[in-house]
N, CA, C, O and CB atoms as a CASP TS submission, in Angstrom:
PFRMAT TS
TARGET T0000
AUTHOR 0000-0000-0000
METHOD Language model
MODEL 1
PARENT N/A
ATOM      1  N   MET     1       0.808  -1.239  -0.075  1.00  0.00           N
ATOM      2  CA  MET     1      -0.321  -0.136   0.381  1.00  0.00           C
ATOM      3  C   MET     1       0.910   1.172  -0.093  1.00  0.00           C
ATOM      4  O   MET     1       0.824   1.891  -1.089  1.00  0.00           O
ATOM      5  CB  MET     1      -0.975  -0.232   2.548  1.00  0.00           C
ATOM      6  N   VAL     2       1.882   1.188   0.827  1.00  0.00           N
ATOM      7  CA  VAL     2       2.733   2.507   0.636  1.00  0.00           C
ATOM      8  C   VAL     2       3.323   2.196  -0.884  1.00  0.00           C
ATOM      9  O   VAL     2       3.461   3.284  -1.443  1.00  0.00           O
ATOM     10  CB  VAL     2       4.101   2.735   1.957  1.00  0.00           C
ATOM     11  N   GLU     3       3.523   1.650  -1.322  1.00  0.00           N
ATOM     12  CA  GLU     3       4.192   2.163  -2.864  1.00  0.00           C
ATOM     13  C   GLU     3       3.231   2.963  -4.024  1.00  0.00           C
ATOM     14  O   GLU     3       3.432   3.755  -4.945  1.00  0.00           O
ATOM     15  CB  GLU     3       4.719   0.706  -3.713  1.00  0.00           C
ATOM     16  N   TYR     4       1.827   2.128  -3.288  1.00  0.00           N
ATOM     17  CA  TYR     4       0.663   2.636  -4.546  1.00  0.00           C
ATOM     18  C   TYR     4       0.290   4.588  -3.891  1.00  0.00           C
ATOM     19  O   TYR     4      -0.213   5.431  -4.633  1.00  0.00           O
ATOM     20  CB  TYR     4      -1.423   1.150  -4.401  1.00  0.00           C
ATOM     21  N   ILE     5       0.658   4.840  -2.557  1.00  0.00           N
ATOM     22  CA  ILE     5       0.601   6.283  -2.105  1.00  0.00           C
ATOM     23  C   ILE     5       1.942   6.800  -2.426  1.00  0.00           C
ATOM     24  O   ILE     5       2.040   8.017  -2.580  1.00  0.00           O
ATOM     25  CB  ILE     5       0.250   6.480  -0.531  1.00  0.00           C
ATOM     26  N   ASP     6       2.881   6.140  -2.538  1.00  0.00           N
ATOM     27  CA  ASP     6       4.448   6.301  -2.879  1.00  0.00           C
ATOM     28  C   ASP     6       4.132   7.498  -4.248  1.00  0.00           C
ATOM     29  O   ASP     6       4.343   8.699  -4.413  1.00  0.00           O
ATOM     30  CB  ASP     6       5.399   4.434  -3.454  1.00  0.00           C
ATOM     31  N   LEU     7       3.393   6.158  -5.215  1.00  0.00           N
ATOM     32  CA  LEU     7       3.288   6.766  -6.743  1.00  0.00           C
ATOM     33  C   LEU     7       2.252   8.077  -6.695  1.00  0.00           C
ATOM     34  O   LEU     7       2.330   9.209  -7.173  1.00  0.00           O
ATOM     35  CB  LEU     7       2.603   5.476  -7.925  1.00  0.00           C
ATOM     36  N   VAL     8       1.669   7.679  -6.230  1.00  0.00           N
ATOM     37  CA  VAL     8       0.185   9.137  -6.388  1.00  0.00           C
ATOM     38  C   VAL     8       1.033  10.539  -5.915  1.00  0.00           C
ATOM     39  O   VAL     8       0.942  11.674  -6.383  1.00  0.00           O
ATOM     40  CB  VAL     8      -1.648   8.876  -4.802  1.00  0.00           C
ATOM     41  N   MET     9       2.156   9.875  -4.471  1.00  0.00           N
ATOM     42  CA  MET     9       2.476  11.311  -4.471  1.00  0.00           C
ATOM     43  C   MET     9       3.960  11.642  -5.643  1.00  0.00           C
ATOM     44  O   MET     9       4.468  12.762  -5.598  1.00  0.00           O
ATOM     45  CB  MET     9       2.836  11.730  -2.657  1.00  0.00           C
ATOM     46  N   VAL    10       4.266  11.071  -6.168  1.00  0.00           N
ATOM     47  CA  VAL    10       5.515  11.717  -7.128  1.00  0.00           C
ATOM     48  C   VAL    10       4.333  12.028  -8.321  1.00  0.00           C
ATOM     49  O   VAL    10       4.209  13.247  -8.438  1.00  0.00           O
ATOM     50  CB  VAL    10       7.139  10.387  -7.699  1.00  0.00           C
ATOM     51  N   LEU    11       3.762  11.551  -8.904  1.00  0.00           N
ATOM     52  CA  LEU    11       2.688  11.680  -9.944  1.00  0.00           C
ATOM     53  C   LEU    11       2.225  12.973  -9.564  1.00  0.00           C
ATOM     54  O   LEU    11       2.399  13.830 -10.430  1.00  0.00           O
ATOM     55  CB  LEU    11       1.515  10.536  -9.966  1.00  0.00           C
ATOM     56  N   GLY    12       1.678  13.355  -8.495  1.00  0.00           N
ATOM     57  CA  GLY    12       1.518  14.604  -8.097  1.00  0.00           C
ATOM     58  C   GLY    12       2.261  15.632  -8.387  1.00  0.00           C
ATOM     59  O   GLY    12       1.909  16.699  -8.891  1.00  0.00           O
ATOM     60  N   VAL    13       3.483  15.230  -8.002  1.00  0.00           N
ATOM     61  CA  VAL    13       4.082  16.684  -7.559  1.00  0.00           C
ATOM     62  C   VAL    13       4.671  16.823  -9.202  1.00  0.00           C
ATOM     63  O   VAL    13       4.675  17.996  -9.574  1.00  0.00           O
ATOM     64  CB  VAL    13       5.531  16.709  -5.968  1.00  0.00           C
ATOM     65  N   VAL    14       5.185  15.790 -10.281  1.00  0.00           N
ATOM     66  CA  VAL    14       5.378  16.129 -11.546  1.00  0.00           C
ATOM     67  C   VAL    14       4.153  16.800 -12.255  1.00  0.00           C
ATOM     68  O   VAL    14       4.296  17.582 -13.195  1.00  0.00           O
ATOM     69  CB  VAL    14       5.795  14.976 -12.200  1.00  0.00           C
ATOM     70  N   ILE    15       2.654  16.354 -11.617  1.00  0.00           N
ATOM     71  CA  ILE    15       1.740  17.029 -12.916  1.00  0.00           C
ATOM     72  C   ILE    15       1.814  18.439 -11.979  1.00  0.00           C
ATOM     73  O   ILE    15       1.338  19.431 -12.530  1.00  0.00           O
ATOM     74  CB  ILE    15      -0.255  16.207 -13.379  1.00  0.00           C
ATOM     75  N   PHE    16       2.170  18.559 -11.095  1.00  0.00           N
ATOM     76  CA  PHE    16       1.833  20.265 -10.098  1.00  0.00           C
ATOM     77  C   PHE    16       3.184  20.779 -10.780  1.00  0.00           C
ATOM     78  O   PHE    16       3.149  21.984 -11.032  1.00  0.00           O
ATOM     79  CB  PHE    16       1.888  20.305  -7.718  1.00  0.00           C
ATOM     80  N   ALA    17       4.506  20.048 -11.176  1.00  0.00           N
ATOM     81  CA  ALA    17       5.516  21.020 -11.714  1.00  0.00           C
ATOM     82  C   ALA    17       5.120  21.590 -12.647  1.00  0.00           C
ATOM     83  O   ALA    17       5.200  22.811 -12.781  1.00  0.00           O
ATOM     84  CB  ALA    17       6.652  20.590 -12.075  1.00  0.00           C
ATOM     85  N   LEU    18       4.358  20.404 -13.889  1.00  0.00           N
ATOM     86  CA  LEU    18       4.870  21.009 -15.034  1.00  0.00           C
ATOM     87  C   LEU    18       3.658  21.192 -15.656  1.00  0.00           C
ATOM     88  O   LEU    18       3.202  20.815 -16.735  1.00  0.00           O
ATOM     89  CB  LEU    18       5.913  20.259 -15.830  1.00  0.00           C
ATOM     90  N   ALA    19       3.146  21.985 -14.559  1.00  0.00           N
ATOM     91  CA  ALA    19       1.777  22.979 -14.396  1.00  0.00           C
ATOM     92  C   ALA    19       2.327  24.452 -14.826  1.00  0.00           C
ATOM     93  O   ALA    19       1.608  25.147 -15.544  1.00  0.00           O
ATOM     94  CB  ALA    19       1.091  23.037 -12.576  1.00  0.00           C
ATOM     95  N   PHE    20       3.289  24.817 -14.498  1.00  0.00           N
ATOM     96  CA  PHE    20       3.505  26.251 -14.602  1.00  0.00           C
ATOM     97  C   PHE    20       4.168  26.357 -15.749  1.00  0.00           C
ATOM     98  O   PHE    20       4.206  27.519 -16.155  1.00  0.00           O
ATOM     99  CB  PHE    20       4.221  26.903 -13.500  1.00  0.00           C
ATOM    100  N   PRO    21       4.646  25.662 -16.350  1.00  0.00           N
ATOM    101  CA  PRO    21       5.469  26.060 -17.804  1.00  0.00           C
ATOM    102  C   PRO    21       4.145  25.969 -18.545  1.00  0.00           C
ATOM    103  O   PRO    21       4.015  27.002 -19.202  1.00  0.00           O
ATOM    104  CB  PRO    21       6.901  24.857 -18.494  1.00  0.00           C
ATOM    105  N   ALA    22       3.247  25.262 -18.685  1.00  0.00           N
ATOM    106  CA  ALA    22       1.850  25.363 -19.376  1.00  0.00           C
ATOM    107  C   ALA    22       1.252  26.876 -18.945  1.00  0.00           C
ATOM    108  O   ALA    22       0.784  27.534 -19.874  1.00  0.00           O
ATOM    109  CB  ALA    22       0.745  24.011 -18.805  1.00  0.00           C
ATOM    110  N   MET    23       1.237  27.410 -17.740  1.00  0.00           N
ATOM    111  CA  MET    23       0.597  28.544 -17.034  1.00  0.00           C
ATOM    112  C   MET    23       1.311  29.644 -18.205  1.00  0.00           C
ATOM    113  O   MET    23       0.777  30.390 -19.026  1.00  0.00           O
ATOM    114  CB  MET    23       1.074  28.736 -15.119  1.00  0.00           C
ATOM    115  N   VAL    24       2.574  29.412 -17.920  1.00  0.00           N
ATOM    116  CA  VAL    24       3.448  30.429 -18.736  1.00  0.00           C
ATOM    117  C   VAL    24       3.052  30.496 -19.665  1.00  0.00           C
ATOM    118  O   VAL    24       2.602  31.601 -19.966  1.00  0.00           O
ATOM    119  CB  VAL    24       4.677  30.310 -18.966  1.00  0.00           C
ATOM    120  N   GLY    25       2.975  29.506 -20.580  1.00  0.00           N
ATOM    121  CA  GLY    25       2.678  29.484 -22.215  1.00  0.00           C
ATOM    122  C   GLY    25       0.964  30.324 -22.657  1.00  0.00           C
ATOM    123  O   GLY    25       0.673  31.174 -23.499  1.00  0.00           O
ATOM    124  N   ALA    26       0.363  29.778 -21.901  1.00  0.00           N
ATOM    125  CA  ALA    26      -0.746  29.705 -22.225  1.00  0.00           C
ATOM    126  C   ALA    26      -1.347  31.963 -21.854  1.00  0.00           C
ATOM    127  O   ALA    26      -2.103  32.712 -22.473  1.00  0.00           O
ATOM    128  CB  ALA    26      -1.462  28.089 -21.126  1.00  0.00           C
ATOM    129  N   PHE    27      -0.487  32.157 -20.602  1.00  0.00           N
ATOM    130  CA  PHE    27      -0.340  33.437 -20.548  1.00  0.00           C
ATOM    131  C   PHE    27       0.370  34.488 -21.630  1.00  0.00           C
ATOM    132  O   PHE    27       0.026  35.592 -22.052  1.00  0.00           O
ATOM    133  CB  PHE    27       0.199  33.481 -19.491  1.00  0.00           C
ATOM    134  N   SER    28       1.315  33.786 -21.839  1.00  0.00           N
ATOM    135  CA  SER    28       2.287  34.715 -22.842  1.00  0.00           C
ATOM    136  C   SER    28       1.539  34.204 -24.384  1.00  0.00           C
ATOM    137  O   SER    28       2.334  34.434 -25.295  1.00  0.00           O
ATOM    138  CB  SER    28       4.378  34.208 -22.694  1.00  0.00           C
ATOM    139  N   ARG    29       0.402  33.660 -24.829  1.00  0.00           N
ATOM    140  CA  ARG    29      -0.373  33.643 -25.581  1.00  0.00           C
ATOM    141  C   ARG    29      -1.632  34.326 -25.417  1.00  0.00           C
ATOM    142  O   ARG    29      -2.446  34.314 -26.340  1.00  0.00           O
ATOM    143  CB  ARG    29      -0.429  32.637 -25.775  1.00  0.00           C
ATOM    144  N   GLY    30      -1.848  34.865 -24.434  1.00  0.00           N
ATOM    145  CA  GLY    30      -3.005  35.793 -24.265  1.00  0.00           C
ATOM    146  C   GLY    30      -4.417  34.397 -24.141  1.00  0.00           C
ATOM    147  O   GLY    30      -5.496  34.505 -24.725  1.00  0.00           O
ATOM    148  N   GLU    31      -4.157  33.605 -23.558  1.00  0.00           N
ATOM    149  CA  GLU    31      -5.206  32.956 -23.785  1.00  0.00           C
ATOM    150  C   GLU    31      -5.156  32.042 -22.059  1.00  0.00           C
ATOM    151  O   GLU    31      -4.261  31.393 -21.518  1.00  0.00           O
ATOM    152  CB  GLU    31      -5.054  32.034 -25.426  1.00  0.00           C
ATOM    153  N   PRO    32      -6.560  32.396 -21.628  1.00  0.00           N
ATOM    154  CA  PRO    32      -6.701  31.671 -19.883  1.00  0.00           C
ATOM    155  C   PRO    32      -5.929  30.380 -19.639  1.00  0.00           C
ATOM    156  O   PRO    32      -5.803  29.626 -20.604  1.00  0.00           O
ATOM    157  CB  PRO    32      -8.409  31.152 -19.455  1.00  0.00           C
ATOM    158  N   PRO    33      -5.466  30.077 -18.620  1.00  0.00           N
ATOM    159  CA  PRO    33      -4.707  28.797 -18.505  1.00  0.00           C
ATOM    160  C   PRO    33      -5.758  27.760 -17.884  1.00  0.00           C
ATOM    161  O   PRO    33      -5.876  27.362 -16.725  1.00  0.00           O
ATOM    162  CB  PRO    33      -3.312  28.976 -17.534  1.00  0.00           C
ATOM    163  N   ARG    34      -6.419  27.485 -18.942  1.00  0.00           N
ATOM    164  CA  ARG    34      -7.708  26.137 -18.233  1.00  0.00           C
ATOM    165  C   ARG    34      -6.825  25.101 -18.122  1.00  0.00           C
ATOM    166  O   ARG    34      -6.926  24.190 -17.300  1.00  0.00           O
ATOM    167  CB  ARG    34      -9.258  25.483 -19.362  1.00  0.00           C
ATOM    168  N   ALA    35      -5.922  25.231 -18.972  1.00  0.00           N
ATOM    169  CA  ALA    35      -5.228  23.236 -18.628  1.00  0.00           C
ATOM    170  C   ALA    35      -4.836  23.388 -17.271  1.00  0.00           C
ATOM    171  O   ALA    35      -5.242  22.942 -16.198  1.00  0.00           O
ATOM    172  CB  ALA    35      -3.437  22.491 -19.684  1.00  0.00           C
ATOM    173  N   ALA    36      -3.813  24.247 -17.680  1.00  0.00           N
ATOM    174  CA  ALA    36      -3.063  24.412 -16.437  1.00  0.00           C
ATOM    175  C   ALA    36      -3.204  24.658 -14.872  1.00  0.00           C
ATOM    176  O   ALA    36      -2.561  24.260 -13.900  1.00  0.00           O
ATOM    177  CB  ALA    36      -2.532  25.159 -16.698  1.00  0.00           C
ATOM    178  N   MET    37      -4.455  25.588 -15.054  1.00  0.00           N
ATOM    179  CA  MET    37      -5.236  25.300 -13.353  1.00  0.00           C
ATOM    180  C   MET    37      -5.795  23.965 -13.327  1.00  0.00           C
ATOM    181  O   MET    37      -5.554  23.332 -12.299  1.00  0.00           O
ATOM    182  CB  MET    37      -6.696  26.400 -12.914  1.00  0.00           C
ATOM    183  N   LEU    38      -6.530  23.351 -14.276  1.00  0.00           N
ATOM    184  CA  LEU    38      -6.492  22.194 -14.080  1.00  0.00           C
ATOM    185  C   LEU    38      -5.769  21.332 -13.521  1.00  0.00           C
ATOM    186  O   LEU    38      -5.970  20.716 -12.474  1.00  0.00           O
ATOM    187  CB  LEU    38      -6.584  21.931 -14.741  1.00  0.00           C
ATOM    188  N   ALA    39      -4.969  21.293 -14.188  1.00  0.00           N
ATOM    189  CA  ALA    39      -3.380  20.395 -13.692  1.00  0.00           C
ATOM    190  C   ALA    39      -3.477  20.616 -12.396  1.00  0.00           C
ATOM    191  O   ALA    39      -4.070  19.844 -11.642  1.00  0.00           O
ATOM    192  CB  ALA    39      -1.682  20.994 -14.266  1.00  0.00           C
ATOM    193  N   ILE    40      -2.728  22.022 -11.904  1.00  0.00           N
ATOM    194  CA  ILE    40      -1.988  22.443 -10.410  1.00  0.00           C
ATOM    195  C   ILE    40      -3.687  22.181  -9.292  1.00  0.00           C
ATOM    196  O   ILE    40      -3.680  22.242  -8.063  1.00  0.00           O
ATOM    197  CB  ILE    40      -1.150  24.785 -10.471  1.00  0.00           C
ATOM    198  N   PHE    41      -4.723  21.956  -9.996  1.00  0.00           N
ATOM    199  CA  PHE    41      -5.435  20.904  -8.802  1.00  0.00           C
ATOM    200  C   PHE    41      -5.654  20.222  -8.841  1.00  0.00           C
ATOM    201  O   PHE    41      -6.202  19.752  -7.844  1.00  0.00           O
ATOM    202  CB  PHE    41      -6.217  20.843  -8.252  1.00  0.00           C
ATOM    203  N   ALA    42      -5.437  19.201 -10.313  1.00  0.00           N
ATOM    204  CA  ALA    42      -4.554  17.613 -10.031  1.00  0.00           C
ATOM    205  C   ALA    42      -3.970  17.358  -9.273  1.00  0.00           C
ATOM    206  O   ALA    42      -4.207  16.792  -8.207  1.00  0.00           O
ATOM    207  CB  ALA    42      -3.709  17.143 -10.690  1.00  0.00           C
ATOM    208  N   GLY    43      -2.589  17.965  -9.961  1.00  0.00           N
ATOM    209  CA  GLY    43      -1.417  17.831  -8.389  1.00  0.00           C
ATOM    210  C   GLY    43      -1.877  17.663  -7.428  1.00  0.00           C
ATOM    211  O   GLY    43      -2.053  16.612  -6.810  1.00  0.00           O
ATOM    212  N   GLY    44      -2.226  19.085  -7.096  1.00  0.00           N
ATOM    213  CA  GLY    44      -2.459  19.007  -5.445  1.00  0.00           C
ATOM    214  C   GLY    44      -3.260  18.319  -4.997  1.00  0.00           C
ATOM    215  O   GLY    44      -3.146  17.572  -4.026  1.00  0.00           O
ATOM    216  N   VAL    45      -4.136  18.494  -5.643  1.00  0.00           N
ATOM    217  CA  VAL    45      -5.424  17.017  -4.488  1.00  0.00           C
ATOM    218  C   VAL    45      -4.294  15.665  -4.593  1.00  0.00           C
ATOM    219  O   VAL    45      -4.568  14.814  -3.747  1.00  0.00           O
ATOM    220  CB  VAL    45      -7.767  16.227  -5.764  1.00  0.00           C
ATOM    221  N   MET    46      -3.364  15.390  -5.261  1.00  0.00           N
ATOM    222  CA  MET    46      -2.971  14.320  -5.125  1.00  0.00           C
ATOM    223  C   MET    46      -1.748  14.038  -4.343  1.00  0.00           C
ATOM    224  O   MET    46      -1.381  12.924  -3.972  1.00  0.00           O
ATOM    225  CB  MET    46      -2.943  13.948  -6.169  1.00  0.00           C
ATOM    226  N   MET    47      -1.245  14.998  -4.165  1.00  0.00           N
ATOM    227  CA  MET    47      -0.537  15.227  -3.129  1.00  0.00           C
ATOM    228  C   MET    47      -1.356  15.463  -1.637  1.00  0.00           C
ATOM    229  O   MET    47      -1.006  14.821  -0.647  1.00  0.00           O
ATOM    230  CB  MET    47       0.251  16.339  -3.554  1.00  0.00           C
ATOM    231  N   LEU    48      -2.108  16.125  -1.601  1.00  0.00           N
ATOM    232  CA  LEU    48      -2.763  16.199  -0.639  1.00  0.00           C
ATOM    233  C   LEU    48      -3.443  15.081   0.054  1.00  0.00           C
ATOM    234  O   LEU    48      -3.762  15.040   1.242  1.00  0.00           O
ATOM    235  CB  LEU    48      -3.424  16.964  -0.923  1.00  0.00           C
ATOM    236  N   TYR    49      -3.665  13.943  -1.097  1.00  0.00           N
ATOM    237  CA  TYR    49      -4.609  12.371  -0.745  1.00  0.00           C
ATOM    238  C   TYR    49      -3.205  11.646   0.087  1.00  0.00           C
ATOM    239  O   TYR    49      -3.176  11.025   1.150  1.00  0.00           O
ATOM    240  CB  TYR    49      -5.290  11.124  -2.681  1.00  0.00           C
ATOM    241  N   ALA    50      -2.080  12.013  -0.876  1.00  0.00           N
ATOM    242  CA  ALA    50      -0.960  10.673  -0.550  1.00  0.00           C
ATOM    243  C   ALA    50      -0.267  11.365   0.644  1.00  0.00           C
ATOM    244  O   ALA    50       0.425  10.545   1.248  1.00  0.00           O
ATOM    245  CB  ALA    50       0.365  10.185  -2.002  1.00  0.00           C
ATOM    246  N   ASN    51      -0.210  12.895   1.316  1.00  0.00           N
ATOM    247  CA  ASN    51       0.208  12.999   2.624  1.00  0.00           C
ATOM    248  C   ASN    51      -0.774  12.733   3.873  1.00  0.00           C
ATOM    249  O   ASN    51      -0.313  12.614   5.009  1.00  0.00           O
ATOM    250  CB  ASN    51       0.698  14.254   2.697  1.00  0.00           C
ATOM    251  N   SER    52      -1.824  12.667   3.668  1.00  0.00           N
ATOM    252  CA  SER    52      -3.207  12.463   4.572  1.00  0.00           C
ATOM    253  C   SER    52      -3.162  10.718   4.213  1.00  0.00           C
ATOM    254  O   SER    52      -4.080  10.105   4.758  1.00  0.00           O
ATOM    255  CB  SER    52      -4.978  13.556   3.869  1.00  0.00           C
ATOM    256  N   SER    53      -2.655  10.266   3.764  1.00  0.00           N
ATOM    257  CA  SER    53      -2.931   8.558   4.034  1.00  0.00           C
ATOM    258  C   SER    53      -1.703   8.240   4.198  1.00  0.00           C
ATOM    259  O   SER    53      -1.575   7.017   4.268  1.00  0.00           O
ATOM    260  CB  SER    53      -3.638   7.541   2.826  1.00  0.00           C
ATOM    261  N   ARG    54      -0.341   9.046   4.327  1.00  0.00           N
ATOM    262  CA  ARG    54       0.383   8.357   5.186  1.00  0.00           C
ATOM    263  C   ARG    54       0.450   8.347   6.746  1.00  0.00           C
ATOM    264  O   ARG    54      -0.071   9.334   7.266  1.00  0.00           O
ATOM    265  CB  ARG    54       1.380   8.596   4.807  1.00  0.00           C
ATOM    266  N   PRO    55       0.773   7.793   7.256  1.00  0.00           N
ATOM    267  CA  PRO    55       0.981   7.833   8.778  1.00  0.00           C
ATOM    268  C   PRO    55       2.066   8.857   8.615  1.00  0.00           C
ATOM    269  O   PRO    55       2.903   8.826   7.713  1.00  0.00           O
ATOM    270  CB  PRO    55       1.423   6.320   9.633  1.00  0.00           C
ATOM    271  N   GLY    56       1.971   9.974   9.772  1.00  0.00           N
ATOM    272  CA  GLY    56       2.724  10.904   9.838  1.00  0.00           C
ATOM    273  C   GLY    56       3.289  11.746   8.532  1.00  0.00           C
ATOM    274  O   GLY    56       4.159  12.483   8.995  1.00  0.00           O
ATOM    275  N   GLY    57       3.210  11.917   7.435  1.00  0.00           N
ATOM    276  CA  GLY    57       2.862  12.348   6.166  1.00  0.00           C
ATOM    277  C   GLY    57       4.277  12.198   5.505  1.00  0.00           C
ATOM    278  O   GLY    57       4.889  11.141   5.663  1.00  0.00           O
ATOM    279  N   TYR    58       4.794  13.182   4.799  1.00  0.00           N
ATOM    280  CA  TYR    58       6.020  13.007   4.160  1.00  0.00           C
ATOM    281  C   TYR    58       7.036  14.384   4.342  1.00  0.00           C
ATOM    282  O   TYR    58       6.583  15.266   3.612  1.00  0.00           O
ATOM    283  CB  TYR    58       5.674  12.671   2.610  1.00  0.00           C
ATOM    284  N   SER    59       7.677  14.633   4.727  1.00  0.00           N
ATOM    285  CA  SER    59       8.773  15.479   4.973  1.00  0.00           C
ATOM    286  C   SER    59       9.442  15.931   3.483  1.00  0.00           C
ATOM    287  O   SER    59       9.425  14.962   2.724  1.00  0.00           O
ATOM    288  CB  SER    59       9.834  14.667   5.960  1.00  0.00           C
ATOM    289  N   ALA    60       9.999  17.084   2.887  1.00  0.00           N
ATOM    290  CA  ALA    60      11.087  17.177   2.481  1.00  0.00           C
ATOM    291  C   ALA    60      11.850  17.047   2.192  1.00  0.00           C
ATOM    292  O   ALA    60      12.469  17.430   1.200  1.00  0.00           O
ATOM    293  CB  ALA    60      11.339  17.298   2.529  1.00  0.00           C
ATOM    294  N   ALA    61      12.123  16.240   3.271  1.00  0.00           N
ATOM    295  CA  ALA    61      13.562  15.812   3.286  1.00  0.00           C
ATOM    296  C   ALA    61      13.670  14.274   2.777  1.00  0.00           C
ATOM    297  O   ALA    61      14.744  13.872   2.329  1.00  0.00           O
ATOM    298  CB  ALA    61      14.182  15.971   4.833  1.00  0.00           C
ATOM    299  N   GLU    62      12.579  13.454   2.851  1.00  0.00           N
ATOM    300  CA  GLU    62      12.680  12.518   2.382  1.00  0.00           C
ATOM    301  C   GLU    62      12.056  12.205   0.871  1.00  0.00           C
ATOM    302  O   GLU    62      11.916  11.135   0.278  1.00  0.00           O
ATOM    303  CB  GLU    62      12.337  11.896   3.291  1.00  0.00           C
ATOM    304  N   MET    63      11.751  13.518   0.504  1.00  0.00           N
ATOM    305  CA  MET    63      11.061  13.182  -1.405  1.00  0.00           C
ATOM    306  C   MET    63      12.314  12.463  -2.556  1.00  0.00           C
ATOM    307  O   MET    63      11.983  11.751  -3.504  1.00  0.00           O
ATOM    308  CB  MET    63      10.567  15.236  -2.402  1.00  0.00           C
ATOM    309  N   PRO    64      13.648  12.795  -2.255  1.00  0.00           N
ATOM    310  CA  PRO    64      14.127  12.033  -3.380  1.00  0.00           C
ATOM    311  C   PRO    64      14.457  10.707  -2.981  1.00  0.00           C
ATOM    312  O   PRO    64      15.047  10.082  -3.862  1.00  0.00           O
ATOM    313  CB  PRO    64      15.267  12.644  -4.010  1.00  0.00           C
ATOM    314  N   GLN    65      14.228  10.002  -1.773  1.00  0.00           N
ATOM    315  CA  GLN    65      13.994   8.789  -1.094  1.00  0.00           C
ATOM    316  C   GLN    65      12.779   8.374  -1.854  1.00  0.00           C
ATOM    317  O   GLN    65      12.896   7.414  -2.615  1.00  0.00           O
ATOM    318  CB  GLN    65      13.818   8.908   0.504  1.00  0.00           C
ATOM    319  N   VAL    66      11.753   8.911  -1.756  1.00  0.00           N
ATOM    320  CA  VAL    66      10.523   8.333  -2.411  1.00  0.00           C
ATOM    321  C   VAL    66      10.348   8.840  -3.911  1.00  0.00           C
ATOM    322  O   VAL    66       9.416   8.381  -4.571  1.00  0.00           O
ATOM    323  CB  VAL    66       9.221   8.740  -1.550  1.00  0.00           C
ATOM    324  N   PHE    67      11.127   9.675  -4.410  1.00  0.00           N
ATOM    325  CA  PHE    67      11.757   9.710  -5.884  1.00  0.00           C
ATOM    326  C   PHE    67      11.845   8.710  -6.475  1.00  0.00           C
ATOM    327  O   PHE    67      11.032   8.213  -7.254  1.00  0.00           O
ATOM    328  CB  PHE    67      12.938  10.131  -6.033  1.00  0.00           C
ATOM    329  N   ALA    68      13.659   8.028  -5.884  1.00  0.00           N
ATOM    330  CA  ALA    68      13.877   6.823  -6.173  1.00  0.00           C
ATOM    331  C   ALA    68      13.347   5.578  -5.805  1.00  0.00           C
ATOM    332  O   ALA    68      13.635   4.726  -6.646  1.00  0.00           O
ATOM    333  CB  ALA    68      14.756   6.769  -6.005  1.00  0.00           C
ATOM    334  N   ARG    69      12.667   5.137  -4.849  1.00  0.00           N
ATOM    335  CA  ARG    69      11.995   4.228  -4.966  1.00  0.00           C
ATOM    336  C   ARG    69      10.953   4.096  -5.647  1.00  0.00           C
ATOM    337  O   ARG    69      10.656   2.925  -5.882  1.00  0.00           O
ATOM    338  CB  ARG    69      11.825   3.979  -4.164  1.00  0.00           C
ATOM    339  N   VAL    70      10.041   5.158  -6.200  1.00  0.00           N
ATOM    340  CA  VAL    70       9.040   4.651  -7.400  1.00  0.00           C
ATOM    341  C   VAL    70       9.895   4.831  -8.323  1.00  0.00           C
ATOM    342  O   VAL    70       9.703   3.838  -9.024  1.00  0.00           O
ATOM    343  CB  VAL    70       7.611   5.400  -7.729  1.00  0.00           C
ATOM    344  N   ILE    71      10.720   5.425  -8.813  1.00  0.00           N
ATOM    345  CA  ILE    71      11.304   5.223  -9.929  1.00  0.00           C
ATOM    346  C   ILE    71      12.056   3.867 -10.191  1.00  0.00           C
ATOM    347  O   ILE    71      11.976   3.301 -11.281  1.00  0.00           O
ATOM    348  CB  ILE    71      12.080   6.241 -10.048  1.00  0.00           C
ATOM    349  N   SER    72      12.749   3.402  -9.196  1.00  0.00           N
ATOM    350  CA  SER    72      13.514   2.213  -9.352  1.00  0.00           C
ATOM    351  C   SER    72      12.721   0.732  -9.487  1.00  0.00           C
ATOM    352  O   SER    72      13.006  -0.278 -10.130  1.00  0.00           O
ATOM    353  CB  SER    72      14.418   2.205  -8.158  1.00  0.00           C
ATOM    354  N   GLY    73      11.678   1.035  -8.653  1.00  0.00           N
ATOM    355  CA  GLY    73      10.352   0.090  -8.415  1.00  0.00           C
ATOM    356  C   GLY    73      10.361  -0.382  -7.534  1.00  0.00           C
ATOM    357  O   GLY    73       9.708  -1.425  -7.491  1.00  0.00           O
ATOM    358  N   GLY    74      11.091   0.060  -6.277  1.00  0.00           N
ATOM    359  CA  GLY    74      11.790  -0.872  -5.142  1.00  0.00           C
ATOM    360  C   GLY    74      10.991  -0.402  -3.623  1.00  0.00           C
ATOM    361  O   GLY    74      11.311  -0.943  -2.564  1.00  0.00           O
TER
END
């Protein structure tokens, strides 16, 4: 179960981070950043869900280990 929660956290962080370039691109084209705002919302909800589902939550110091664990599959 912990691996599943770790995956949700990593995907949430990645989606959240990729939303910011999309937002800048939409603003530079003069369009409303609808897709970027949806991605920020989805990533934020995923991070909140993962943090509340794991006992003790996540700390910023352990995020590199969480990413490594998800990427390596272990």
